[in-house]
SERO-480422 format. One record per residue (C-alpha): residue number from 1; residue in one letter; chain; x, y, z. Coordinates in steps of 0.25 Angstrom, whole numbers. Layout:
<pt i="NUM" aa="A" ch="A" xx="X" yy="Y" zz="Z"/>
...
This chain:
<pt i="1" aa="M" ch="A" xx="-5" yy="-317" zz="116"/>
<pt i="2" aa="A" ch="A" xx="1" yy="-304" zz="122"/>
<pt i="3" aa="G" ch="A" xx="7" yy="-300" zz="109"/>
<pt i="4" aa="A" ch="A" xx="-6" yy="-302" zz="102"/>
<pt i="5" aa="A" ch="A" xx="-13" yy="-294" zz="113"/>
<pt i="6" aa="T" ch="A" xx="-3" yy="-283" zz="112"/>
<pt i="7" aa="L" ch="A" xx="-4" yy="-283" zz="97"/>
<pt i="8" aa="R" ch="A" xx="-20" yy="-282" zz="98"/>
<pt i="9" aa="S" ch="A" xx="-18" yy="-270" zz="108"/>
<pt i="10" aa="L" ch="A" xx="-9" yy="-263" zz="98"/>
<pt i="11" aa="L" ch="A" xx="-18" yy="-265" zz="86"/>
<pt i="12" aa="G" ch="A" xx="-30" yy="-260" zz="94"/>
<pt i="13" aa="S" ch="A" xx="-22" yy="-248" zz="98"/>
<pt i="14" aa="V" ch="A" xx="-18" yy="-245" zz="84"/>
<pt i="15" aa="L" ch="A" xx="-32" yy="-247" zz="79"/>
<pt i="16" aa="A" ch="A" xx="-38" yy="-237" zz="90"/>
<pt i="17" aa="L" ch="A" xx="-27" yy="-227" zz="86"/>
<pt i="18" aa="A" ch="A" xx="-30" yy="-228" zz="71"/>
<pt i="19" aa="V" ch="A" xx="-45" yy="-226" zz="74"/>
<pt i="20" aa="G" ch="A" xx="-42" yy="-214" zz="83"/>
<pt i="21" aa="L" ch="A" xx="-33" yy="-208" zz="72"/>
<pt i="22" aa="A" ch="A" xx="-44" yy="-211" zz="61"/>
<pt i="23" aa="L" ch="A" xx="-54" yy="-203" zz="70"/>
<pt i="24" aa="L" ch="A" xx="-44" yy="-192" zz="71"/>
<pt i="25" aa="A" ch="A" xx="-41" yy="-191" zz="56"/>
<pt i="26" aa="V" ch="A" xx="-56" yy="-190" zz="53"/>
<pt i="27" aa="V" ch="A" xx="-57" yy="-178" zz="63"/>
<pt i="28" aa="I" ch="A" xx="-45" yy="-171" zz="57"/>
<pt i="29" aa="A" ch="A" xx="-50" yy="-173" zz="43"/>
<pt i="30" aa="H" ch="A" xx="-63" yy="-166" zz="46"/>
<pt i="31" aa="S" ch="A" xx="-56" yy="-154" zz="52"/>
<pt i="32" aa="D" ch="A" xx="-49" yy="-142" zz="47"/>
<pt i="33" aa="L" ch="A" xx="-35" yy="-144" zz="53"/>
<pt i="34" aa="G" ch="A" xx="-31" yy="-130" zz="50"/>
<pt i="35" aa="Q" ch="A" xx="-42" yy="-124" zz="58"/>
<pt i="36" aa="V" ch="A" xx="-39" yy="-134" zz="69"/>
<pt i="37" aa="A" ch="A" xx="-25" yy="-130" zz="69"/>
<pt i="38" aa="D" ch="A" xx="-29" yy="-115" zz="70"/>
<pt i="39" aa="L" ch="A" xx="-38" yy="-118" zz="82"/>
<pt i="40" aa="L" ch="A" xx="-27" yy="-126" zz="89"/>
<pt i="41" aa="T" ch="A" xx="-16" yy="-115" zz="87"/>
<pt i="42" aa="G" ch="A" xx="-25" yy="-105" zz="93"/>
<pt i="43" aa="L" ch="A" xx="-25" yy="-111" zz="106"/>
<pt i="44" aa="S" ch="A" xx="-16" yy="-103" zz="116"/>
<pt i="45" aa="F" ch="A" xx="-6" yy="-108" zz="126"/>
<pt i="46" aa="G" ch="A" xx="-15" yy="-102" zz="137"/>
<pt i="47" aa="G" ch="A" xx="-26" yy="-110" zz="131"/>
<pt i="48" aa="A" ch="A" xx="-18" yy="-123" zz="131"/>
<pt i="49" aa="L" ch="A" xx="-14" yy="-121" zz="146"/>
<pt i="50" aa="A" ch="A" xx="-29" yy="-118" zz="149"/>
<pt i="51" aa="V" ch="A" xx="-33" yy="-131" zz="143"/>
<pt i="52" aa="M" ch="A" xx="-22" yy="-139" zz="151"/>
<pt i="53" aa="A" ch="A" xx="-26" yy="-132" zz="164"/>
<pt i="54" aa="L" ch="A" xx="-40" yy="-136" zz="162"/>
<pt i="55" aa="F" ch="A" xx="-36" yy="-150" zz="159"/>
<pt i="56" aa="S" ch="A" xx="-28" yy="-150" zz="171"/>
<pt i="57" aa="L" ch="A" xx="-39" yy="-146" zz="180"/>
<pt i="58" aa="A" ch="A" xx="-48" yy="-157" zz="175"/>
<pt i="59" aa="W" ch="A" xx="-36" yy="-167" zz="177"/>
<pt i="60" aa="A" ch="A" xx="-35" yy="-162" zz="191"/>
<pt i="61" aa="A" ch="A" xx="-49" yy="-165" zz="194"/>
<pt i="62" aa="E" ch="A" xx="-47" yy="-180" zz="189"/>
<pt i="63" aa="I" ch="A" xx="-34" yy="-181" zz="198"/>
<pt i="64" aa="V" ch="A" xx="-42" yy="-177" zz="210"/>
<pt i="65" aa="A" ch="A" xx="-53" yy="-186" zz="206"/>
<pt i="66" aa="W" ch="A" xx="-43" yy="-198" zz="205"/>
<pt i="67" aa="A" ch="A" xx="-37" yy="-194" zz="219"/>
<pt i="68" aa="L" ch="A" xx="-50" yy="-195" zz="226"/>
<pt i="69" aa="T" ch="A" xx="-51" yy="-210" zz="222"/>
<pt i="70" aa="F" ch="A" xx="-38" yy="-212" zz="231"/>
<pt i="71" aa="T" ch="A" xx="-46" yy="-213" zz="244"/>
<pt i="72" aa="A" ch="A" xx="-34" yy="-216" zz="252"/>
<pt i="73" aa="R" ch="A" xx="-26" yy="-203" zz="247"/>
<pt i="74" aa="A" ch="A" xx="-29" yy="-189" zz="250"/>
<pt i="75" aa="V" ch="A" xx="-31" yy="-180" zz="238"/>
<pt i="76" aa="R" ch="A" xx="-19" yy="-171" zz="239"/>
<pt i="77" aa="G" ch="A" xx="-10" yy="-163" zz="230"/>
<pt i="78" aa="L" ch="A" xx="2" yy="-173" zz="228"/>
<pt i="79" aa="W" ch="A" xx="-7" yy="-185" zz="226"/>
<pt i="80" aa="L" ch="A" xx="-15" yy="-177" zz="216"/>
<pt i="81" aa="W" ch="A" xx="-3" yy="-173" zz="209"/>
<pt i="82" aa="Q" ch="A" xx="2" yy="-188" zz="208"/>
<pt i="83" aa="L" ch="A" xx="-11" yy="-192" zz="203"/>
<pt i="84" aa="W" ch="A" xx="-11" yy="-181" zz="193"/>
<pt i="85" aa="L" ch="A" xx="3" yy="-186" zz="187"/>
<pt i="86" aa="V" ch="A" xx="-2" yy="-201" zz="187"/>
<pt i="87" aa="N" ch="A" xx="-15" yy="-197" zz="180"/>
<pt i="88" aa="M" ch="A" xx="-7" yy="-190" zz="170"/>
<pt i="89" aa="V" ch="A" xx="2" yy="-202" zz="166"/>
<pt i="90" aa="G" ch="A" xx="-10" yy="-211" zz="166"/>
<pt i="91" aa="E" ch="A" xx="-19" yy="-202" zz="157"/>
<pt i="92" aa="A" ch="A" xx="-7" yy="-200" zz="148"/>
<pt i="93" aa="M" ch="A" xx="-7" yy="-215" zz="146"/>
<pt i="94" aa="N" ch="A" xx="-22" yy="-215" zz="143"/>
<pt i="95" aa="V" ch="A" xx="-20" yy="-205" zz="132"/>
<pt i="96" aa="V" ch="A" xx="-8" yy="-213" zz="125"/>
<pt i="97" aa="M" ch="A" xx="-14" yy="-227" zz="127"/>
<pt i="98" aa="P" ch="A" xx="-27" yy="-232" zz="122"/>
<pt i="99" aa="F" ch="A" xx="-39" yy="-238" zz="130"/>
<pt i="100" aa="G" ch="A" xx="-40" yy="-226" zz="139"/>
<pt i="101" aa="S" ch="A" xx="-36" yy="-227" zz="154"/>
<pt i="102" aa="L" ch="A" xx="-32" yy="-241" zz="152"/>
<pt i="103" aa="G" ch="A" xx="-18" yy="-236" zz="149"/>
<pt i="104" aa="G" ch="A" xx="-16" yy="-225" zz="160"/>
<pt i="105" aa="E" ch="A" xx="-23" yy="-231" zz="172"/>
<pt i="106" aa="P" ch="A" xx="-13" yy="-242" zz="175"/>
<pt i="107" aa="V" ch="A" xx="-2" yy="-232" zz="173"/>
<pt i="108" aa="K" ch="A" xx="-8" yy="-223" zz="184"/>
<pt i="109" aa="A" ch="A" xx="-9" yy="-235" zz="193"/>
<pt i="110" aa="W" ch="A" xx="5" yy="-238" zz="191"/>
<pt i="111" aa="L" ch="A" xx="10" yy="-224" zz="194"/>
<pt i="112" aa="L" ch="A" xx="2" yy="-223" zz="206"/>
<pt i="113" aa="K" ch="A" xx="8" yy="-236" zz="211"/>
<pt i="114" aa="R" ch="A" xx="22" yy="-233" zz="207"/>
<pt i="115" aa="H" ch="A" xx="23" yy="-219" zz="212"/>
<pt i="116" aa="Y" ch="A" xx="12" yy="-216" zz="222"/>
<pt i="117" aa="E" ch="A" xx="10" yy="-230" zz="230"/>
<pt i="118" aa="V" ch="A" xx="-4" yy="-232" zz="225"/>
<pt i="119" aa="G" ch="A" xx="-7" yy="-247" zz="224"/>
<pt i="120" aa="Y" ch="A" xx="-12" yy="-252" zz="211"/>
<pt i="121" aa="R" ch="A" xx="-25" yy="-256" zz="217"/>
<pt i="122" aa="E" ch="A" xx="-28" yy="-242" zz="223"/>
<pt i="123" aa="A" ch="A" xx="-23" yy="-236" zz="210"/>
<pt i="124" aa="A" ch="A" xx="-32" yy="-245" zz="202"/>
<pt i="125" aa="A" ch="A" xx="-44" yy="-242" zz="211"/>
<pt i="126" aa="T" ch="A" xx="-42" yy="-227" zz="210"/>
<pt i="127" aa="L" ch="A" xx="-40" yy="-228" zz="195"/>
<pt i="128" aa="V" ch="A" xx="-52" yy="-236" zz="192"/>
<pt i="129" aa="L" ch="A" xx="-60" yy="-227" zz="201"/>
<pt i="130" aa="M" ch="A" xx="-54" yy="-215" zz="194"/>
<pt i="131" aa="Q" ch="A" xx="-59" yy="-221" zz="180"/>
<pt i="132" aa="T" ch="A" xx="-73" yy="-224" zz="186"/>
<pt i="133" aa="L" ch="A" xx="-75" yy="-210" zz="192"/>
<pt i="134" aa="L" ch="A" xx="-69" yy="-204" zz="179"/>
<pt i="135" aa="A" ch="A" xx="-79" yy="-212" zz="171"/>
<pt i="136" aa="L" ch="A" xx="-91" yy="-209" zz="180"/>
<pt i="137" aa="A" ch="A" xx="-87" yy="-194" zz="179"/>
<pt i="138" aa="E" ch="A" xx="-86" yy="-196" zz="163"/>
<pt i="139" aa="A" ch="A" xx="-100" yy="-202" zz="163"/>
<pt i="140" aa="L" ch="A" xx="-106" yy="-190" zz="171"/>
<pt i="141" aa="F" ch="A" xx="-98" yy="-180" zz="161"/>
<pt i="142" aa="V" ch="A" xx="-103" yy="-187" zz="149"/>
<pt i="143" aa="A" ch="A" xx="-117" yy="-188" zz="154"/>
<pt i="144" aa="I" ch="A" xx="-117" yy="-173" zz="157"/>
<pt i="145" aa="G" ch="A" xx="-112" yy="-171" zz="143"/>
<pt i="146" aa="A" ch="A" xx="-123" yy="-179" zz="137"/>
<pt i="147" aa="L" ch="A" xx="-133" yy="-172" zz="144"/>
<pt i="148" aa="L" ch="A" xx="-128" yy="-158" zz="140"/>
<pt i="149" aa="A" ch="A" xx="-127" yy="-163" zz="125"/>
<pt i="150" aa="A" ch="A" xx="-142" yy="-167" zz="126"/>
<pt i="151" aa="A" ch="A" xx="-146" yy="-155" zz="133"/>
<pt i="152" aa="L" ch="A" xx="-138" yy="-145" zz="123"/>
<pt i="153" aa="G" ch="A" xx="-141" yy="-153" zz="110"/>
<pt i="154" aa="I" ch="A" xx="-126" yy="-150" zz="106"/>
<pt i="155" aa="L" ch="A" xx="-122" yy="-163" zz="100"/>
<pt i="156" aa="P" ch="A" xx="-126" yy="-171" zz="88"/>
<pt i="157" aa="P" ch="A" xx="-135" yy="-182" zz="92"/>
<pt i="158" aa="A" ch="A" xx="-125" yy="-193" zz="89"/>
<pt i="159" aa="I" ch="A" xx="-115" yy="-188" zz="99"/>
<pt i="160" aa="E" ch="A" xx="-126" yy="-184" zz="109"/>
<pt i="161" aa="H" ch="A" xx="-131" yy="-198" zz="109"/>
<pt i="162" aa="L" ch="A" xx="-117" yy="-204" zz="110"/>
<pt i="163" aa="L" ch="A" xx="-114" yy="-195" zz="122"/>
<pt i="164" aa="S" ch="A" xx="-127" yy="-198" zz="128"/>
<pt i="165" aa="G" ch="A" xx="-125" yy="-213" zz="126"/>
<pt i="166" aa="A" ch="A" xx="-111" yy="-212" zz="132"/>
<pt i="167" aa="A" ch="A" xx="-116" yy="-204" zz="144"/>
<pt i="168" aa="L" ch="A" xx="-127" yy="-214" zz="147"/>
<pt i="169" aa="A" ch="A" xx="-117" yy="-226" zz="145"/>
<pt i="170" aa="L" ch="A" xx="-107" yy="-219" zz="155"/>
<pt i="171" aa="V" ch="A" xx="-117" yy="-216" zz="165"/>
<pt i="172" aa="V" ch="A" xx="-122" yy="-230" zz="165"/>
<pt i="173" aa="L" ch="A" xx="-109" yy="-237" zz="165"/>
<pt i="174" aa="M" ch="A" xx="-104" yy="-228" zz="177"/>
<pt i="175" aa="G" ch="A" xx="-117" yy="-231" zz="184"/>
<pt i="176" aa="L" ch="A" xx="-115" yy="-246" zz="183"/>
<pt i="177" aa="A" ch="A" xx="-100" yy="-244" zz="187"/>
<pt i="178" aa="M" ch="A" xx="-104" yy="-237" zz="200"/>
<pt i="179" aa="L" ch="A" xx="-115" yy="-247" zz="203"/>
<pt i="180" aa="G" ch="A" xx="-105" yy="-259" zz="200"/>
<pt i="181" aa="L" ch="A" xx="-95" yy="-252" zz="209"/>
<pt i="182" aa="H" ch="A" xx="-105" yy="-252" zz="221"/>
<pt i="183" aa="Q" ch="A" xx="-110" yy="-266" zz="218"/>
<pt i="184" aa="R" ch="A" xx="-96" yy="-271" zz="216"/>
<pt i="185" aa="W" ch="A" xx="-100" yy="-278" zz="202"/>
<pt i="186" aa="L" ch="A" xx="-85" yy="-279" zz="199"/>
<pt i="187" aa="R" ch="A" xx="-82" yy="-288" zz="211"/>
<pt i="188" aa="R" ch="A" xx="-94" yy="-297" zz="208"/>
<pt i="189" aa="G" ch="A" xx="-90" yy="-298" zz="194"/>
<pt i="190" aa="L" ch="A" xx="-76" yy="-302" zz="197"/>
<pt i="191" aa="D" ch="A" xx="-80" yy="-312" zz="208"/>
<pt i="192" aa="A" ch="A" xx="-89" yy="-319" zz="198"/>
<pt i="193" aa="F" ch="A" xx="-78" yy="-319" zz="187"/>
<pt i="194" aa="E" ch="A" xx="-68" yy="-325" zz="197"/>
<pt i="195" aa="Q" ch="A" xx="-78" yy="-336" zz="200"/>
<pt i="196" aa="R" ch="A" xx="-77" yy="-341" zz="186"/>
<pt i="197" aa="F" ch="A" xx="-64" yy="-337" zz="180"/>
<pt i="198" aa="G" ch="A" xx="-55" yy="-331" zz="192"/>
<pt i="199" aa="G" ch="A" xx="-42" yy="-336" zz="196"/>
<pt i="200" aa="P" ch="A" xx="-31" yy="-331" zz="206"/>
<pt i="201" aa="R" ch="A" xx="-26" yy="-320" zz="196"/>
<pt i="202" aa="Y" ch="A" xx="-40" yy="-315" zz="194"/>
<pt i="203" aa="A" ch="A" xx="-43" yy="-315" zz="209"/>
<pt i="204" aa="A" ch="A" xx="-32" yy="-305" zz="211"/>
<pt i="205" aa="V" ch="A" xx="-37" yy="-296" zz="200"/>
<pt i="206" aa="K" ch="A" xx="-51" yy="-297" zz="206"/>
<pt i="207" aa="D" ch="A" xx="-46" yy="-293" zz="219"/>
<pt i="208" aa="S" ch="A" xx="-40" yy="-281" zz="214"/>
<pt i="209" aa="L" ch="A" xx="-52" yy="-277" zz="206"/>
<pt i="210" aa="H" ch="A" xx="-60" yy="-279" zz="219"/>
<pt i="211" aa="E" ch="A" xx="-52" yy="-269" zz="226"/>
<pt i="212" aa="V" ch="A" xx="-53" yy="-259" zz="215"/>
<pt i="213" aa="E" ch="A" xx="-68" yy="-261" zz="215"/>
<pt i="214" aa="A" ch="A" xx="-69" yy="-260" zz="230"/>
<pt i="215" aa="A" ch="A" xx="-61" yy="-247" zz="230"/>
<pt i="216" aa="L" ch="A" xx="-70" yy="-241" zz="219"/>
<pt i="217" aa="A" ch="A" xx="-82" yy="-245" zz="227"/>
<pt i="218" aa="D" ch="A" xx="-77" yy="-240" zz="240"/>
<pt i="219" aa="F" ch="A" xx="-73" yy="-226" zz="234"/>
<pt i="220" aa="A" ch="A" xx="-87" yy="-224" zz="229"/>
<pt i="221" aa="R" ch="A" xx="-94" yy="-228" zz="242"/>
<pt i="222" aa="A" ch="A" xx="-84" yy="-223" zz="253"/>
<pt i="223" aa="Q" ch="A" xx="-78" yy="-211" zz="246"/>
<pt i="224" aa="P" ch="A" xx="-91" yy="-204" zz="240"/>
<pt i="225" aa="R" ch="A" xx="-85" yy="-190" zz="240"/>
<pt i="226" aa="R" ch="A" xx="-72" yy="-195" zz="233"/>
<pt i="227" aa="F" ch="A" xx="-80" yy="-202" zz="223"/>
<pt i="228" aa="A" ch="A" xx="-89" yy="-190" zz="220"/>
<pt i="229" aa="G" ch="A" xx="-78" yy="-181" zz="220"/>
<pt i="230" aa="S" ch="A" xx="-69" yy="-189" zz="211"/>
<pt i="231" aa="T" ch="A" xx="-81" yy="-191" zz="201"/>
<pt i="232" aa="L" ch="A" xx="-84" yy="-176" zz="201"/>
<pt i="233" aa="L" ch="A" xx="-69" yy="-173" zz="198"/>
<pt i="234" aa="F" ch="A" xx="-68" yy="-183" zz="187"/>
<pt i="235" aa="L" ch="A" xx="-81" yy="-176" zz="181"/>
<pt i="236" aa="V" ch="A" xx="-73" yy="-163" zz="182"/>
<pt i="237" aa="N" ch="A" xx="-62" yy="-169" zz="174"/>
<pt i="238" aa="W" ch="A" xx="-72" yy="-173" zz="163"/>
<pt i="239" aa="I" ch="A" xx="-78" yy="-159" zz="163"/>
<pt i="240" aa="G" ch="A" xx="-64" yy="-154" zz="161"/>
<pt i="241" aa="G" ch="A" xx="-64" yy="-160" zz="147"/>
<pt i="242" aa="A" ch="A" xx="-76" yy="-152" zz="144"/>
<pt i="243" aa="A" ch="A" xx="-70" yy="-139" zz="150"/>
<pt i="244" aa="E" ch="A" xx="-57" yy="-142" zz="141"/>
<pt i="245" aa="I" ch="A" xx="-66" yy="-143" zz="128"/>
<pt i="246" aa="W" ch="A" xx="-73" yy="-130" zz="133"/>
<pt i="247" aa="L" ch="A" xx="-59" yy="-123" zz="135"/>
<pt i="248" aa="L" ch="A" xx="-53" yy="-128" zz="122"/>
<pt i="249" aa="L" ch="A" xx="-65" yy="-124" zz="113"/>
<pt i="250" aa="H" ch="A" xx="-64" yy="-110" zz="120"/>
<pt i="251" aa="L" ch="A" xx="-49" yy="-109" zz="116"/>
<pt i="252" aa="L" ch="A" xx="-52" yy="-114" zz="102"/>
<pt i="253" aa="G" ch="A" xx="-63" yy="-103" zz="101"/>
<pt i="254" aa="A" ch="A" xx="-75" yy="-112" zz="100"/>
<pt i="255" aa="A" ch="A" xx="-80" yy="-111" zz="114"/>
<pt i="256" aa="L" ch="A" xx="-92" yy="-120" zz="118"/>
<pt i="257" aa="P" ch="A" xx="-101" yy="-120" zz="130"/>
<pt i="258" aa="F" ch="A" xx="-96" yy="-129" zz="141"/>
<pt i="259" aa="A" ch="A" xx="-108" yy="-138" zz="140"/>
<pt i="260" aa="H" ch="A" xx="-104" yy="-141" zz="126"/>
<pt i="261" aa="C" ch="A" xx="-90" yy="-144" zz="129"/>
<pt i="262" aa="W" ch="A" xx="-95" yy="-154" zz="140"/>
<pt i="263" aa="V" ch="A" xx="-103" yy="-161" zz="129"/>
<pt i="264" aa="A" ch="A" xx="-91" yy="-161" zz="120"/>
<pt i="265" aa="E" ch="A" xx="-82" yy="-167" zz="131"/>
<pt i="266" aa="A" ch="A" xx="-93" yy="-177" zz="134"/>
<pt i="267" aa="A" ch="A" xx="-93" yy="-182" zz="120"/>
<pt i="268" aa="V" ch="A" xx="-77" yy="-183" zz="120"/>
<pt i="269" aa="V" ch="A" xx="-77" yy="-191" zz="133"/>
<pt i="270" aa="T" ch="A" xx="-87" yy="-200" zz="127"/>
<pt i="271" aa="I" ch="A" xx="-79" yy="-203" zz="115"/>
<pt i="272" aa="R" ch="A" xx="-66" yy="-204" zz="123"/>
<pt i="273" aa="S" ch="A" xx="-73" yy="-215" zz="131"/>
<pt i="274" aa="L" ch="A" xx="-78" yy="-222" zz="118"/>
<pt i="275" aa="T" ch="A" xx="-65" yy="-222" zz="111"/>
<pt i="276" aa="F" ch="A" xx="-56" yy="-226" zz="123"/>
<pt i="277" aa="F" ch="A" xx="-49" yy="-236" zz="114"/>
<pt i="278" aa="L" ch="A" xx="-43" yy="-225" zz="105"/>
<pt i="279" aa="P" ch="A" xx="-29" yy="-220" zz="110"/>
<pt i="280" aa="A" ch="A" xx="-32" yy="-207" zz="117"/>
<pt i="281" aa="Q" ch="A" xx="-46" yy="-207" zz="110"/>
<pt i="282" aa="L" ch="A" xx="-38" yy="-202" zz="98"/>
<pt i="283" aa="G" ch="A" xx="-48" yy="-197" zz="87"/>
<pt i="284" aa="S" ch="A" xx="-61" yy="-200" zz="94"/>
<pt i="285" aa="V" ch="A" xx="-59" yy="-188" zz="103"/>
<pt i="286" aa="E" ch="A" xx="-56" yy="-179" zz="92"/>
<pt i="287" aa="A" ch="A" xx="-68" yy="-184" zz="84"/>
<pt i="288" aa="V" ch="A" xx="-78" yy="-182" zz="95"/>
<pt i="289" aa="T" ch="A" xx="-72" yy="-168" zz="98"/>
<pt i="290" aa="V" ch="A" xx="-73" yy="-163" zz="84"/>
<pt i="291" aa="Y" ch="A" xx="-87" yy="-169" zz="82"/>
<pt i="292" aa="V" ch="A" xx="-93" yy="-163" zz="96"/>
<pt i="293" aa="V" ch="A" xx="-86" yy="-150" zz="94"/>
<pt i="294" aa="S" ch="A" xx="-92" yy="-148" zz="80"/>
<pt i="295" aa="A" ch="A" xx="-105" yy="-152" zz="85"/>
<pt i="296" aa="L" ch="A" xx="-105" yy="-142" zz="96"/>
<pt i="297" aa="G" ch="A" xx="-103" yy="-131" zz="87"/>
<pt i="298" aa="G" ch="A" xx="-88" yy="-131" zz="84"/>
<pt i="299" aa="S" ch="A" xx="-80" yy="-137" zz="72"/>
<pt i="300" aa="A" ch="A" xx="-72" yy="-149" zz="69"/>
<pt i="301" aa="E" ch="A" xx="-59" yy="-140" zz="70"/>
<pt i="302" aa="I" ch="A" xx="-63" yy="-135" zz="84"/>
<pt i="303" aa="G" ch="A" xx="-66" yy="-149" zz="88"/>
<pt i="304" aa="L" ch="A" xx="-53" yy="-155" zz="83"/>
<pt i="305" aa="A" ch="A" xx="-45" yy="-143" zz="89"/>
<pt i="306" aa="L" ch="A" xx="-52" yy="-146" zz="102"/>
<pt i="307" aa="A" ch="A" xx="-48" yy="-161" zz="101"/>
<pt i="308" aa="A" ch="A" xx="-34" yy="-157" zz="97"/>
<pt i="309" aa="L" ch="A" xx="-32" yy="-148" zz="109"/>
<pt i="310" aa="R" ch="A" xx="-38" yy="-158" zz="119"/>
<pt i="311" aa="R" ch="A" xx="-29" yy="-169" zz="113"/>
<pt i="312" aa="A" ch="A" xx="-17" yy="-160" zz="114"/>
<pt i="313" aa="R" ch="A" xx="-20" yy="-158" zz="129"/>
<pt i="314" aa="E" ch="A" xx="-22" yy="-172" zz="131"/>
<pt i="315" aa="L" ch="A" xx="-8" yy="-175" zz="124"/>
<pt i="316" aa="A" ch="A" xx="-1" yy="-165" zz="132"/>
<pt i="317" aa="W" ch="A" xx="-7" yy="-170" zz="145"/>
<pt i="318" aa="S" ch="A" xx="-3" yy="-184" zz="141"/>
<pt i="319" aa="A" ch="A" xx="11" yy="-180" zz="138"/>
<pt i="320" aa="L" ch="A" xx="12" yy="-174" zz="152"/>
<pt i="321" aa="G" ch="A" xx="7" yy="-187" zz="158"/>
<pt i="322" aa="L" ch="A" xx="17" yy="-195" zz="150"/>
<pt i="323" aa="G" ch="A" xx="28" yy="-186" zz="155"/>
<pt i="324" aa="V" ch="A" xx="23" yy="-188" zz="169"/>
<pt i="325" aa="G" ch="A" xx="23" yy="-203" zz="166"/>
<pt i="326" aa="A" ch="A" xx="38" yy="-202" zz="162"/>
<pt i="327" aa="A" ch="A" xx="41" yy="-195" zz="175"/>
<pt i="328" aa="Y" ch="A" xx="35" yy="-207" zz="182"/>
<pt i="329" aa="H" ch="A" xx="44" yy="-216" zz="173"/>
<pt i="330" aa="L" ch="A" xx="32" yy="-222" zz="169"/>
<pt i="331" aa="D" ch="A" xx="32" yy="-236" zz="162"/>
<pt i="332" aa="W" ch="A" xx="17" yy="-237" zz="158"/>
<pt i="333" aa="R" ch="A" xx="18" yy="-251" zz="153"/>
<pt i="334" aa="A" ch="A" xx="23" yy="-255" zz="166"/>
<pt i="335" aa="A" ch="A" xx="13" yy="-247" zz="173"/>
<pt i="336" aa="A" ch="A" xx="1" yy="-253" zz="165"/>
<pt i="337" aa="R" ch="A" xx="7" yy="-267" zz="167"/>
<pt i="338" aa="Q" ch="A" xx="9" yy="-266" zz="182"/>
<pt i="339" aa="S" ch="A" xx="-4" yy="-259" zz="184"/>
């Protein structure tokens, strides 16, 4: 049974990778690669440093936002640096593994437990809270992007409708999540499930989930300033993606207004969420970047150059994260298993 499950997982990953590569091949086939190469080689070393500096600022906002969820710990320099390193390793794993943050979050919990004496339950609570607030900020970011797109009329109707639908779905979903958190829907559902199918092993799992839910609810109710501050900083992190598009297009000689860049990033974020099953969203991000940049007045070549530069930045940052993981002597299989 285990072998069959492993084989199915492997086949699913291979299929997802094939889909991503096919999308990427279609994008490349409809672009002038010579012109793309000219655009890429025109980027100066100073420009590359500016991009990395901007990304680092957005990353720092995310780290401070995560630190705020540790209510028993002060937000200080050393602790922020430790979270910075842990997040680098976890996010690097998210890039190299499929299914989004299902790969990197257990690694973060393992590192926090092994190196910084953070228990798995505390780590799980903060990581779930981090993802919840990140999703809440994402919903706000995409909703603002959809409103801008509708007001400016700068996207084709198909993409505008997709963006609006995704924004509405995200807002409704996060609204239900916040309501369920306050009403303790998870606890009620788990109790009902236990009455029918529960056993000793399930009871232990249920108790752990109850503790995580209680920690989330207490954070929202008892720490409103931290809750609001963390959400705002996560929103700043998302806005950093729009700023990166604005900066890169400026460096490529195809500058667009910042509002247009916000809309473009909102579309990219939406497609990332919809294609979470693709390893690193390979192909899907490139396709939507080319399409949206072309629709906003650029060209397929500028869109592909933009996507390539962002992918290069992502790979460079992930390589640094894997290097940090090596310094931690990380065994990610053991980390995922133990978490």
